[in-house]
C-alpha positions as a printed Julia matrix, in Angstrom:
544×3 Matrix{Float64}:
 166.44   85.18   88.34
 166.76   86.16   91.8
 169.67   88.52   91.93
 171.13   89.64   95.39
 172.21   92.84   96.05
 176.08   93.45   96.58
 177.91   96.58   97.85
 180.44   99.03   96.06
 183.92   97.16   96.04
 184.97  100.34   98.46
 184.72  100.34  101.54
 185.38  104.05  103.13
 186.56  104.79  106.45
 184.34  106.01  109.21
 185.46  108.93  110.96
 184.07  110.02  114.47
 182.44  113.55  115.98
 184.42  115.63  117.77
 184.17  119.06  119.99
 186.45  122.02  120.54
 188.44  121.56  123.45
 189.08  124.87  124.32
 187.09  128.14  123.41
 187.83  129.61  119.4
 188.74  132.14  117.87
 186.99  133.36  114.76
 187.88  130.81  111.96
 189.09  132.51  108.79
 187.03  130.66  106.68
 184.59  127.73  107.44
 182.97  125.54  105.03
 180.15  123.74  104.85
 179.9   120.34  103.17
 182.91  117.68  102.64
 181.75  116.74   99.01
 183.81  117.49   95.94
 183.12  121.04   95.73
 183.87  121.6    99.6
 187.11  119.73   99.62
 188.37  121.58   96.49
 187.6   125.37   98.29
 189.48  123.72  101.09
 192.47  122.55   99.17
 192.75  125.66   97.06
 192.86  128.01  100.33
 195.32  125.79  101.52
 197.7   126.46   98.24
 197.81  130.24   99.7
 198.01  128.96  103.51
 194.51  129.94  104.5
 193.33  127.94  107.03
 189.68  126.55  107.27
 187.39  124.49  108.95
 185.41  122.02  106.88
 182.04  121.05  108.13
 180.66  117.61  107.18
 176.92  116.18  108.59
 178.02  112.62  107.62
 180.8   110.53  108.84
 182.44  109.18  105.75
 182.91  110.0   102.19
 179.44  109.7   100.24
 178.09  106.26   99.18
 175.9   105.37   96.34
 175.51  107.07   92.57
 175.96  110.47   92.09
 178.61  112.24   90.2
 180.61  109.95   87.46
 182.36  111.86   85.19
 185.17  114.68   85.5
 186.13  116.77   82.66
 189.16  117.63   81.72
 188.95  120.8    83.04
 188.41  119.92   86.5
 191.43  117.45   86.04
 193.43  120.5    85.52
 192.02  121.96   88.73
 192.52  118.92   90.81
 195.88  118.11   89.51
 197.31  121.76   90.31
 196.01  121.05   93.78
 198.09  117.61   94.35
 195.03  115.87   94.28
 195.18  114.5    90.39
 196.77  111.0    90.76
 194.33  108.63   91.8
 191.77  110.1    89.32
 194.4   109.32   86.41
 195.33  105.63   88.01
 191.72  104.81   88.33
 189.59  106.51   86.47
 188.65  105.08   83.08
 189.34  107.77   80.74
 186.83  108.44   77.34
 186.88  110.78   74.79
 183.47  109.72   73.07
 180.25  108.15   72.76
 177.41  106.63   70.69
 174.11  106.9    70.25
 171.33  104.49   68.27
 167.73  105.18   67.64
 165.91  101.86   67.38
 168.86   99.87   67.41
 170.85  101.55   64.64
 173.52  103.83   65.2
 172.91  107.63   64.42
 175.82  109.56   66.15
 179.27  108.73   66.73
 181.22  111.94   68.3
 184.48  112.31   69.71
 185.54  115.52   71.97
 189.36  117.25   71.32
 192.2   114.77   72.05
 195.59  115.51   70.48
 199.12  116.01   70.72
 198.58  119.39   72.84
 196.45  117.87   75.43
 197.98  115.8    78.38
 194.96  115.12   79.91
 191.86  113.06   78.49
 188.65  114.91   78.09
 186.74  112.88   80.94
 187.56  110.19   83.13
 184.55  107.93   84.91
 185.12  107.41   88.6
 182.44  107.16   91.03
 181.7   110.39   93.64
 182.86  108.26   96.75
 186.33  107.8    94.84
 186.35  111.57   93.81
 186.04  112.49   97.42
 188.48  110.14   98.63
 191.33  111.18   96.47
 190.28  114.93   97.07
 190.4   114.11  100.76
 193.64  111.78  100.99
 195.0   115.21   99.58
 193.29  117.25  102.13
 194.5   115.13  104.59
 198.18  116.25  103.89
 197.32  119.63  104.82
 196.21  119.19  108.63
 197.7   122.16  109.43
 195.67  124.42  107.09
 192.53  122.14  106.95
 190.89  121.17  109.83
 187.78  118.42  108.83
 185.09  118.05  111.51
 182.64  115.0   110.55
 179.29  114.42  111.89
 178.98  117.81  112.51
 175.22  119.19  111.53
 174.65  122.85  111.21
 171.4   123.94  112.58
 171.6   127.25  112.92
 173.45  130.36  111.14
 173.3   134.01  112.0
 175.24  136.09  109.44
 176.78  139.17  110.58
 178.99  142.1   108.94
 182.14  140.9   110.07
 181.36  136.79  109.59
 178.94  134.29  110.48
 178.39  132.75  113.62
 176.72  128.76  113.53
 175.14  126.55  115.68
 176.6   122.94  115.27
 175.15  119.79  116.59
 177.63  116.48  116.7
 176.5   112.95  118.68
 178.66  114.23  121.68
 177.09  117.69  121.97
 176.39  121.34  120.38
 178.84  124.02  119.95
 178.7   127.55  118.35
 181.64  127.99  115.45
 182.56  131.8   114.37
 184.02  132.44  111.02
 185.14  135.59  109.1
 183.86  133.74  106.14
 181.33  131.23  105.46
 181.24  129.16  102.19
 178.27  126.59  101.64
 178.89  123.58   99.5
 176.29  121.93  101.36
 174.8   120.39   98.19
 170.95  120.75   96.53
 169.12  120.61   99.42
 171.54  123.5   101.1
 170.55  124.54  104.69
 172.52  127.63  104.36
 170.56  128.61  101.12
 167.41  128.39  103.25
 168.7   129.86  106.19
 169.57  133.07  104.28
 165.92  132.71  102.67
 167.51  132.45   99.22
 165.57  130.88   96.1
 166.56  128.8    93.16
 165.02  130.0    90.11
 164.68  128.16   86.9
 162.52  125.23   85.54
 161.79  121.76   86.81
 161.15  119.1    84.46
 158.59  116.25   85.0
 160.45  113.53   83.16
 161.9   111.05   85.73
 164.85  108.51   85.23
 165.61  105.21   87.31
 169.42  105.07   88.4
 171.1   101.75   88.69
 174.02  100.59   89.49
 175.49   97.3    89.01
 178.49   95.14   88.73
 179.38   93.31   85.77
 182.53   91.91   84.13
 182.73   93.71   80.27
 185.26   94.17   77.93
 183.69   96.89   75.84
 185.38   99.93   75.5
 184.42  102.87   77.78
 182.28  105.47   76.24
 179.11  107.57   76.77
 176.19  105.36   75.28
 172.94  106.79   74.57
 169.8   104.69   73.13
 166.88  106.6    72.1
 163.55  104.45   71.87
 165.27  100.93   72.52
 163.43   97.68   72.07
 164.09   97.02   75.65
 162.35  100.35   76.5
 159.95  101.42   73.78
 159.52  105.41   73.37
 162.43  106.58   76.13
 165.92  106.5    76.67
 168.69  104.49   78.12
 172.12  106.14   79.14
 175.38  103.69   80.19
 178.49  104.61   81.42
 181.21  102.34   82.47
 182.74  102.63   85.64
 186.2   101.4    87.46
 185.96   97.91   88.99
 183.43   96.57   86.82
 180.78   98.83   88.06
 178.18  100.25   85.21
 175.62  102.91   85.66
 172.31  102.42   83.58
 169.65  105.7    83.58
 166.5   104.75   81.78
 163.79  106.93   81.37
 160.32  106.23   83.21
 157.33  106.17   80.7
 154.38  108.26   80.85
 152.28  107.06   83.6
 154.68  104.91   85.17
 154.68  105.42   89.58
 157.91  106.37   90.57
 157.77  104.71   93.8
 156.94  101.43   91.73
 159.5   101.79   89.76
 162.57  101.59   91.87
 161.09   98.42   93.32
 163.92   95.86   92.58
 161.35   93.33   91.0
 160.62   96.04   88.61
 164.2    97.62   88.09
 165.79   93.91   87.79
 164.02   92.81   84.33
 164.1    96.1    83.02
 167.91   95.97   83.57
 168.16   92.49   82.06
 166.8    93.41   78.68
 168.84   96.62   78.46
 171.91   94.21   78.72
 170.41   91.84   76.28
 170.18   94.62   73.89
 173.88   95.73   74.12
 174.91   92.24   73.68
 176.23   91.91   77.31
 175.58   88.13   78.73
 177.5    87.75   81.75
 176.6    87.93   85.16
 175.72   90.99   86.6
 174.34   92.03   90.55
 172.47   95.68   91.04
 174.15   97.47   93.74
 171.88  100.87   94.08
 168.62  101.82   92.63
 167.26  105.73   92.71
 165.35  108.17   91.17
 166.38  111.6    89.09
 164.27  114.41   88.11
 166.01  117.19   86.1
 166.51  120.71   87.46
 167.75  123.69   85.67
 168.02  126.14   88.47
 169.87  129.38   89.9
 170.77  131.7    92.55
 170.83  135.13   91.21
 173.98  136.35   93.33
 176.24  133.67   95.06
 177.25  136.13   97.36
 175.43  137.39  100.26
 177.69  139.38  103.18
 180.33  137.52  104.51
 178.28  134.21  103.0
 179.31  132.78   99.44
 177.98  129.96   98.02
 178.58  127.43   95.56
 178.07  123.98   93.74
 174.87  122.52   93.97
 174.09  124.88   97.13
 174.21  127.46   94.41
 172.79  126.2    91.15
 171.04  122.87   90.1
 171.99  121.49   86.49
 170.88  118.46   84.81
 172.78  115.34   84.44
 173.23  115.44   80.82
 176.31  116.8    79.59
 177.85  116.28   83.36
 177.95  119.79   84.24
 176.93  119.33   87.67
 180.13  118.21   89.63
 182.38  119.8    87.06
 180.83  123.33   87.36
 181.04  122.92   91.29
 184.53  122.5    90.82
 184.98  125.31   88.95
 182.74  127.45   91.23
 185.66  126.22   93.87
 188.4   127.01   91.48
 187.36  130.48   91.08
 186.42  131.21   94.41
 189.35  129.82   96.37
 192.27  132.4    95.12
 190.09  135.29   95.25
 188.77  134.17   99.16
 192.54  133.5    99.82
 193.57  137.11   99.04
 190.49  138.72  100.29
 191.45  136.82  103.99
 194.75  137.86  103.53
 194.12  141.73  102.99
 195.82  141.18   99.96
 192.6   142.08   97.54
 189.74  144.44   98.13
 186.32  142.37   98.97
 184.87  143.51   95.96
 187.09  140.63   94.27
 184.55  138.56   95.67
 181.71  140.05   93.92
 183.22  138.88   90.8
 183.01  135.32   91.96
 179.48  135.68   91.71
 179.51  137.57   88.59
 181.34  135.18   86.9
 179.96  132.26   88.0
 176.36  132.94   87.81
 177.32  133.62   83.93
 178.53  130.34   83.59
 175.69  128.66   85.89
 173.11  130.34   82.89
 175.83  129.1    79.89
 175.43  125.69   81.51
 171.58  125.81   81.69
 171.38  126.52   78.14
 173.27  124.21   76.84
 171.79  121.38   79.72
 168.29  122.08   79.02
 168.69  121.69   75.61
 170.14  118.45   76.17
 167.44  117.81   78.54
 164.47  118.56   76.14
 165.92  115.98   73.79
 166.88  113.84   76.3
 163.18  113.65   78.08
 160.96  115.97   75.79
 158.9   118.01   78.09
 155.73  118.1    75.82
 154.42  116.54   72.49
 155.87  118.89   70.34
 159.23  118.43   71.89
 158.53  114.95   71.46
 157.64  114.81   67.56
 160.82  117.04   67.06
 162.94  114.2    68.62
 161.68  111.65   66.42
 161.56  113.5    63.5
 165.54  114.3    64.04
 166.44  110.77   64.99
 164.66  109.33   61.88
 166.43  111.36   59.95
 169.49  110.73   61.31
 168.94  107.05   60.28
 169.8   108.58   56.32
 171.12  112.02   56.44
 174.14  112.31   58.55
 174.31  115.95   58.02
 171.28  116.16   60.31
 173.75  114.22   63.35
 174.93  117.01   65.07
 171.59  117.51   66.43
 172.23  114.99   68.63
 175.45  116.07   69.75
 174.89  115.74   73.79
 176.73  119.21   74.34
 179.35  117.72   76.73
 180.45  120.21   79.09
 183.01  122.79   77.91
 185.09  125.16   80.1
 183.5   128.87   80.29
 184.76  131.9    78.93
 184.14  135.08   81.27
 184.17  137.46   78.25
 182.55  140.39   80.37
 184.54  139.82   83.41
 184.86  143.04   85.4
 188.36  141.72   86.19
 188.85  141.77   82.38
 191.9   144.2    80.79
 191.73  144.21   77.25
 194.4   146.85   75.98
 195.68  145.96   72.9
 193.46  143.25   72.16
 192.62  144.22   68.8
 196.13  143.85   67.48
 195.87  139.7    68.12
 193.94  137.95   65.02
 193.82  134.87   67.35
 194.53  133.41   70.6
 193.3   133.57   74.18
 191.22  136.71   74.38
 190.52  137.89   78.07
 188.29  135.73   80.17
 189.25  132.79   78.37
 190.68  129.64   80.04
 194.15  129.6    78.96
 194.44  126.68   76.52
 196.79  123.35   76.97
 199.85  123.24   74.78
 203.11  122.21   75.13
 205.59  124.44   76.79
 208.97  124.46   78.73
 209.44  120.84   78.48
 206.31  120.15   79.63
 203.21  121.42   79.44
 201.37  124.64   79.53
 198.61  123.91   82.47
 201.24  122.04   84.65
 203.11  125.29   84.98
 200.29  127.21   86.81
 199.91  127.3    90.45
 198.52  129.51   93.23
 199.98  132.9    92.01
 199.34  135.04   88.76
 201.6   133.99   85.98
 203.55  136.23   83.42
 203.78  134.27   80.13
 206.5   136.3    78.44
 207.13  135.38   74.73
 211.04  136.59   73.57
 214.31  135.15   72.74
 215.94  136.68   75.55
 215.47  137.36   79.15
 212.74  139.31   80.37
 213.52  142.8    80.72
 214.55  144.22   84.26
 211.44  146.39   84.56
 209.33  142.76   84.3
 211.79  141.15   87.25
 211.52  144.12   89.4
 207.29  143.97   89.41
 207.95  140.58   90.53
 209.74  141.8    93.07
 207.49  144.26   94.38
 204.37  142.19   94.35
 206.02  139.39   96.59
 207.01  141.98   98.9
 202.81  142.98   99.08
 202.4   139.38   99.51
 200.42  138.9    96.02
 201.82  135.67   94.59
 203.43  135.75   91.08
 205.62  133.9    88.86
 207.16  134.83   85.23
 207.42  131.96   82.77
 209.83  132.82   79.7
 208.37  131.26   76.4
 210.02  131.31   72.83
 207.94  132.97   70.15
 208.66  130.36   67.67
 206.8   127.45   69.32
 203.59  125.64   69.65
 202.59  127.94   72.74
 203.75  130.97   70.35
 201.57  129.89   67.75
 199.08  128.93   69.59
 198.85  132.12   71.48
 199.76  134.94   68.36
 202.58  135.94   69.61
 206.07  137.53   68.82
 208.97  138.73   70.48
 207.89  140.86   73.45
 204.15  139.95   73.53
 202.79  138.84   77.62
 199.94  137.28   78.37
 198.73  137.64   82.13
 197.44  134.54   83.73
 194.87  134.63   86.76
 195.74  132.11   89.53
 192.5   130.14   88.07
 194.33  130.21   84.56
 192.04  132.3    82.69
 193.79  135.08   80.88
 193.66  138.43   82.66
 195.26  140.51   79.75
 197.1   140.21   76.9
 199.99  143.25   74.93
 202.38  143.0    72.3
 204.69  145.43   73.44
 203.87  146.31   77.09
 205.45  148.06   80.17
 205.86  146.77   83.6
 203.69  149.6    84.84
 200.41  148.37   82.38
 200.64  144.57   83.57
 201.09  146.15   87.42
 197.95  148.1    86.69
 196.11  145.11   85.46
 196.74  143.06   88.85
 195.74  146.05   90.69
 192.67  145.84   88.93
 192.07  142.49   89.35
 192.79  143.16   93.05
 190.52  146.08   93.58
 188.08  146.04   90.79
 185.88  149.18   90.49
 182.12  148.78   92.11
 179.82  147.59   89.46
 177.18  150.27   87.94
 173.82  149.75   89.4
């Protein structure tokens, strides 16, 4: 059957290039790359009133098949930035998936979802939608976020007090100076190359063809994985449903298949037809996008180089299995934005930015460990791994206790247990509850949900039946005079939140602006809490 290619049911606006109309003073922050990570950094800075200029080489949001799964943690971040509505209105929520071996189901997994959660574990949404919703939010902050389209950086001069960039546009070239440069310019980062930085880790030989199709179907939204299916013997097929009847199908090439031949429509279309037939999907469909993918598991050793900070794929490349790519980049942006904002405003020491690198390099290595295990199962790199996979899948047909080994290890929030910012006084007195460095758990609180109470400020969760002591209120006023954003939230110790936080009357949790626990005490003084915030703003130099 001759299948004509269709276009995505989304028309993006095309933006013209621009040139500065006058000599510009150095900008506080310049951001390279207008993808999800760059836009999240810009929105995070704007929440603190810090201006940025974002340079994007293209003339619109992205096209094609890229990130499609947004995690609950990313949704919490995006919600804090005021951009979650489109994600939740259009995205397809899901909480689990199924894996099959030779046509038989061997795993049905579910992710945590209960009455304590206000957001779904995962939402399927194409990257062009992700970027558009973040862009819509950014355009509401035109006084703080300047976006320059069709602006390609062709040179970077790093200085002790900032950077000078050479920018090329269809209208001409110019230079732009910045106090700080945030490179979010993707896996082929020009900034990373210009600084002479190299990613380290593993490259995998296994290749996947990625195909987006349009297909109307009532099938539920869930992650589907087919191992050694009849339609693609000896390899793996992944299927995700997206909004607007778009489906993404990833299938592994067999050993010896020519990648250049594999992406030709005449070879892709019969393969997709056989996959859909195996699934029982017999409706009309049209191809939209074809590309090829090879897994990389790589990271830089440091994400800070003087006045240049790297985030997202510019800093690390993670395999697609477990959906850590875009989600880890959004987490990078969230970690970086509050720190850079407070440094740019003179509230915090530059050493705070070293903790961005420390924490997010640690997170990348945790993600790499999990995603490499997934990759080695999804695309075995050797005969030994393939033999192990076939043994596990074969046993899983008859032995349910083996099925956990097939778990795709979906992305989870990373705890910065060894962060230089953590304060651990009295932690031994807690038998449970989130320890310093841990992302704050969601739960009902103050007539809503806890994560919706967080924002562009440090947060003190004070568990008591009476109003907070005067010294806490005095501390709040003192911090605000210094320009440190701070908010006290009082919660009952006899409540779902009190139980989750192992709270008694007088318990205090101090949260960072990104929602990670900074410190906790049973009966603190305002002086102790103030010292913890001072420690976060001016961390001690790391030995060695």
